C-alpha positions in Angstrom: -65.4 37.7 -37.5 -66.4 36.9 -40.9 -64.6 35.3 -43.9 -63.9 37.9 -45.3 -61.5 39.0 -41.7 -60.2 35.1 -41.4 -59.2 35.5 -45.5 -57.6 38.9 -44.9 -55.8 38.6 -41.4 -54.4 35.0 -44.1 -53.1 36.8 -46.9 -51.8 39.4 -44.1 -49.8 37.0 -43.0 -48.8 35.2 -46.2 -47.2 38.8 -46.3 -45.3 38.6 -43.0 -43.5 35.4 -43.6 -42.9 35.6 -47.5 -42.8 39.4 -48.4 -41.1 40.6 -45.0 -39.0 37.8 -44.6 -39.7 37.8 -40.5 -39.8 34.6 -39.0 -42.7 31.6 -38.7 -42.8 32.0 -35.3 -43.0 35.9 -35.6 -45.9 34.7 -37.7 -47.4 32.4 -35.2 -47.0 35.5 -32.7 -49.1 37.4 -35.8 -51.7 35.1 -35.8 -53.2 34.7 -32.4 -52.5 38.5 -31.9 -55.2 39.6 -34.4 -56.7 36.1 -33.8 -57.3 38.2 -30.0 -58.6 41.4 -31.7 -61.3 39.6 -33.8 -62.6 38.0 -30.5 -62.8 40.7 -28.8 -64.3 43.4 -31.3 -67.9 41.3 -31.1 -69.4 42.4 -35.1 -67.9 45.4 -36.3 -66.7 45.5 -39.8 -63.4 45.2 -40.1 -63.3 48.9 -41.8 -65.8 50.4 -39.5 -63.5 49.7 -36.0 -62.9 52.8 -34.6 -60.0 54.0 -32.4 -62.8 53.7 -29.7 -63.1 50.4 -30.5 -59.2 49.1 -30.1 -59.3 51.0 -26.5 -61.9 49.2 -25.1 -60.3 45.7 -26.3 -57.3 47.0 -24.8 -59.1 48.6 -22.4 -60.7 44.8 -21.5 -57.2 42.8 -21.9 -55.8 45.0 -19.0 -59.2 44.3 -16.9 -58.4 41.0 -18.0 -54.3 41.2 -15.9 -52.1 41.7 -19.6 -49.2 42.9 -19.0 -48.4 47.1 -20.8 -45.6 44.6 -22.4 -48.0 41.9 -23.8 -50.7 44.7 -24.9 -48.0 46.4 -26.6 -46.8 43.5 -28.8 -50.1 43.0 -29.6 -51.2 47.0 -30.3 -47.9 46.8 -32.3 -49.4 43.4 -34.5 -52.4 45.2 -35.1 -51.4 48.3 -35.8 -49.3 46.6 -39.2 -52.2 44.5 -40.3 -54.1 47.2 -40.9 -50.7 49.2 -42.7 -51.0 46.1 -44.9 -54.8 46.8 -45.4 -54.4 50.2 -46.1 -51.9 49.3 -48.6 -53.1 46.1 -50.3 -56.7 46.7 -49.7 -57.6 50.3 -50.0 -58.7 50.9 -46.4 -58.9 54.2 -45.6 -57.3 54.3 -41.8 -55.5 52.4 -39.1 -57.8 52.2 -35.5 -53.9 51.5 -34.1 -53.0 55.1 -34.8 -52.0 57.2 -31.5 -53.2 54.4 -28.8 -51.3 53.9 -26.0 -51.3 50.8 -23.7 -51.2 51.2 -19.4 -46.7 50.7 -18.8 -46.3 48.3 -17.0 -42.3 47.5 -14.4 -40.3 47.2 -16.3 -38.1 43.6 -15.1 -35.0 43.6 -16.4 -33.2 40.4 -17.0 -31.7 38.3 -15.3 -27.6 37.5 -16.0 -25.4 35.5 -14.9 -22.2 37.2 -13.4 -18.9 36.1 -15.4 -18.2 33.5 -12.0 -21.3 31.9 -12.9 -20.7 31.9 -16.9 -17.1 30.2 -15.9 -18.8 27.8 -13.6 -20.9 26.5 -16.4 -18.5 26.5 -19.0 -16.2 24.8 -16.7 -16.9 20.8 -17.7 -15.4 18.5 -19.7 -15.6 18.3 -23.8 -14.7 14.5 -23.8 -17.3 12.7 -25.3 -19.0 13.8 -29.1 -22.6 15.4 -27.4 -20.1 16.9 -24.5 -18.3 18.9 -27.0 -21.3 19.5 -29.5 -22.8 21.1 -25.8 -19.3 23.9 -25.2 -19.3 25.0 -28.4 -22.9 25.7 -27.7 -22.5 27.5 -25.0 -19.4 29.4 -25.8 -20.6 30.9 -29.0 -23.6 32.0 -27.1 -21.7 33.1 -24.1 -18.6 34.8 -26.1 -21.1 35.9 -28.8 -24.3 36.9 -27.7 -26.7 34.7 -30.2 -30.5 34.5 -30.2 -31.6 30.9 -29.1 -32.8 31.1 -33.5 -29.6 32.3 -34.8 -27.6 30.1 -33.1 -29.7 27.2 -33.7 -29.6 27.4 -37.8 -25.6 28.7 -38.5 -23.6 26.4 -40.8 -19.9 25.7 -40.9 -19.1 28.5 -43.6 -21.0 30.9 -41.0 -17.7 30.5 -38.8 -14.4 32.6 -39.7 -11.9 30.8 -38.0 -9.2 33.0 -39.2 -10.8 36.5 -38.5 -12.5 34.8 -35.2 -16.6 35.8 -36.4 -19.5 34.5 -36.4 -21.8 35.9 -39.4 -25.6 35.4 -37.9 -29.0 36.5 -39.2 -30.4 37.8 -37.2 -34.7 39.3 -37.2 -36.2 40.7 -40.9 -33.4 38.5 -42.4 -30.7 41.3 -41.2 -26.9 40.0 -41.5 -24.8 41.1 -38.7 -21.1 39.7 -38.0 -20.2 39.2 -34.4 -16.2 38.5 -33.4 -15.8 35.2 -32.1 -13.7 34.5 -28.8 -10.6 32.1 -28.5 -12.1 29.9 -25.8 -15.7 29.7 -28.2 -13.0 29.3 -31.5 -11.7 26.6 -29.6 -14.8 24.9 -28.8 -15.4 25.4 -31.7 -12.9 22.8 -34.0 -13.6 20.3 -31.1 -17.0 20.0 -32.1 -16.7 20.5 -36.1 -13.8 16.8 -35.6 -16.9 15.2 -33.9 -19.1 16.9 -36.1 -17.9 14.8 -39.1 -18.3 11.6 -37.9 -21.8 11.7 -37.9 -23.0 14.0 -40.0 -26.1 12.6 -42.0 -25.2 13.6 -46.2 -27.5 16.4 -46.9 -27.3 18.1 -43.5 -25.6 22.1 -43.9 -26.4 22.1 -39.7 -23.8 23.2 -37.4 -24.8 21.8 -34.8 -26.5 18.3 -34.9 -28.3 15.3 -33.1 -26.8 12.9 -32.3 -28.3 11.3 -34.9 -26.6 13.5 -37.3 -29.4 15.9 -37.7 -30.1 20.1 -37.0 -30.2 20.0 -33.5 -33.2 21.4 -32.2 -34.3 25.1 -30.0 -36.0 23.2 -27.3 -32.8 20.5 -27.5 -31.1 23.1 -26.9 -32.7 24.9 -23.8 -33.2 21.4 -22.6 -29.3 20.7 -22.7 -28.8 24.1 -20.9 -30.8 23.9 -18.5 -30.0 19.9 -17.9 -25.6 22.1 -17.9 -26.5 24.7 -15.2 -28.3 22.1 -13.1 -24.9 19.7 -13.8 -22.6 22.6 -12.8 -24.6 23.5 -9.9 -26.1 26.5 -10.8 -29.2 27.7 -8.5 -31.0 29.6 -11.5 -33.2 28.7 -14.2 -30.2 29.1 -16.9 -32.1 29.8 -21.0 -31.0 30.7 -23.5 -31.6 34.5 -24.0 -30.5 35.0 -19.7 -26.6 33.8 -21.8 -26.9 36.1 -24.7 -28.1 39.2 -21.3 -24.7 38.3 -19.8 -22.5 38.6 -22.8 -24.5 42.2 -22.5 -23.5 43.3 -19.5 -20.3 41.7 -19.0 -19.1 43.2 -22.0 -20.7 46.2 -20.8 -19.5 46.9 -17.4 -16.0 45.9 -19.3 -16.4 48.7 -21.6 -18.9 51.1 -21.4 -19.6 51.2 -24.9 -23.4 51.1 -25.7 -23.1 51.3 -29.3 -21.4 48.5 -30.0 -23.2 46.1 -27.9 -25.9 47.5 -29.7 -24.8 46.6 -32.9 -23.3 43.7 -31.4 -26.7 42.6 -30.0 -28.7 43.3 -33.3 -30.6 46.1 -31.1 -32.2 48.0 -33.9 -32.9 50.5 -31.7 -30.8 52.0 -28.8 -33.6 51.8 -26.7 -33.4 47.1 -26.0 -30.1 48.4 -25.4 -30.2 50.2 -22.7 -31.9 47.9 -20.3 -28.2 46.4 -19.9 -27.7 50.1 -18.5 -29.5 49.2 -15.6 -27.9 46.1 -14.7 -24.7 47.3 -14.6 -25.5 50.2 -12.5 -27.1 47.6 -9.8 -23.1 46.5 -10.7 -21.3 49.1 -10.1 -23.6 50.1 -6.7 -22.6 47.2 -5.6 -18.9 47.4 -5.9 -19.3 51.1 -4.1 -21.7 49.7 -1.1 -18.7 46.9 -0.7 -15.3 48.7 -1.9 -16.2 52.7 -0.4 -15.9 52.9 3.9 -18.4 55.6 3.9 -20.9 54.2 1.2 -23.3 51.9 4.2 -25.4 54.4 5.5 -26.0 53.7 9.5 -29.7 53.1 10.9 
């Protein structure tokens, strides 16, 4: 693609970051996906790119092994890019409208069992870093946060009196989520330790041992390490605690809309995947409990 296309791509990413206020990670993903479109559409001018050209790019990428999920994400980025070009740069059509990508089999998210969640969180808080880790992981599981949401929390986002946390989610959307008693207790212990290592000017809730905001990478590493120390064989990652929160609340309440709101999902379809997890749980209970559940071979 020519330099004009590159400039338009850069202008779009600026729009994504500073007008739509999406995360820097989203901006990086959009930029990468648009580069893929550029590299596979040859020398065709952006204004002359047709739906048939985009369809060929999708087919080429699918032939190289890209999943339907990855292709759907790319197509969404390309569609948003052209929407921007139409609105701000007088382009006449969006060649991505109406296109579909090959479907991939849906992989259900991994979740801990309630017993595994208790096992993970059953460790002492008798040092500064352990108190911090306990508060982080209890809050993860208690409120179903995303990793980036947890990392950017400030003490003022926690309301002990109301038992809630204010979360800044995707697209700058704010939601208020309940915090359980165990998490509130762990946070109270951590806040006392936090005051001892806090560096001037730092506002993050969770800090490194040097008194600065802890990184998302470090949070992920500490969780994996803690899971190994607690004897959990699964590859435990931050999103698994979010999955566990959602599936356990849904198993207990059956209230899909409430789970959607607490997770901050824009569409109910994103939350419905947890009904499959719930159904798997119910079928296991049924197979174990019902005297005529098992079929004879």
